[in-house]
N, C-alpha and C positions, 0 to 999 in steps of 0.2 A: 842771650838769655833775656826773656821777657821781663818787663817791669813787675808784672804780677808775681813772678817766681822770686824776684829779688825781695819784694815786700814780704811775701810769705816766709822766705828764708830768714829775713831779719826778725820777723815776728816770732818765728819758732825758736830762734836763738835767744831772744829776750825772755821768752817764756821759760825755756829750759834753764837759763841762768838764774832766773828768779826762783824757780823751784829748788834748784841745787843749793842756792845760797840760804834759803829758808831751812832746808833739811840740815845743812851743815851747822847753821846757827842753833837749831834745835838740839842737835846731837851734842854740841859743845855746851849746852845749857844757857845760851844767851837769851833764848826765848822760852817763856812759860807757855803751857798749852793754850790758855785763853788769849795770851798775847800773840801767839802764833796764828790763831784764827783771825785776829784783827789784822795782823800783818799780811796774811794771805789775801784777805778781802781788799785791803788797800792796794796791794800789788795788782790784783785782778782788775780793780777799777781803774788804776793808772794805766795798765796795759790796754784795756778797752778804749780808754780816752785817746791814747796815742794812736791806736789802730784806726779809730774813727777820724782823727786828724789826717793820718796818711791817706785814708780812703777819700776824704774830701779834697785833699791836694791832688791826688791822682786824677780824680774826676775833672777838676778844674784844669789841670794841665792837658788832659786828653781833649777836653772841649776846645781849648785854645789851639792845640795842634790841628784838630779837625777844621776849625775855622780858617786857620792859615793855609791849610791844604786846599780848602775850597776856594780861597782867594787866589792862590797861585794857579789853580786849575782854570779859573775864570780868565785870568790874565793870559794864560797859554792859549785858551780858545780864541780870545780877542786877537792875539798875534797870528794865529793860524788863519782866522777869517780875513785879517788885513792882507796876509801873504797871498791868500787865494784870490782876493779881489784885485790884486795888482796884476795877476797873470791873465 
């Protein structure tokens, strides 16, 4: 499974859990209507923040992986060139 699918699955799970918890709290009377609106906004902002953090980390990790792959490819080419020059 790709990393993107995992991140999207986690994000969807967090969003669904947040919505369900707010709805249950509202039904049980723990949240007033105006308080519900504030809570939903806070949850939304927190979710966006976490998603942006995950996105930045994924980009950073991808860049590092690509750089390491390029480095290893360069070393492999050097070894091939050395092997070819010996013959």
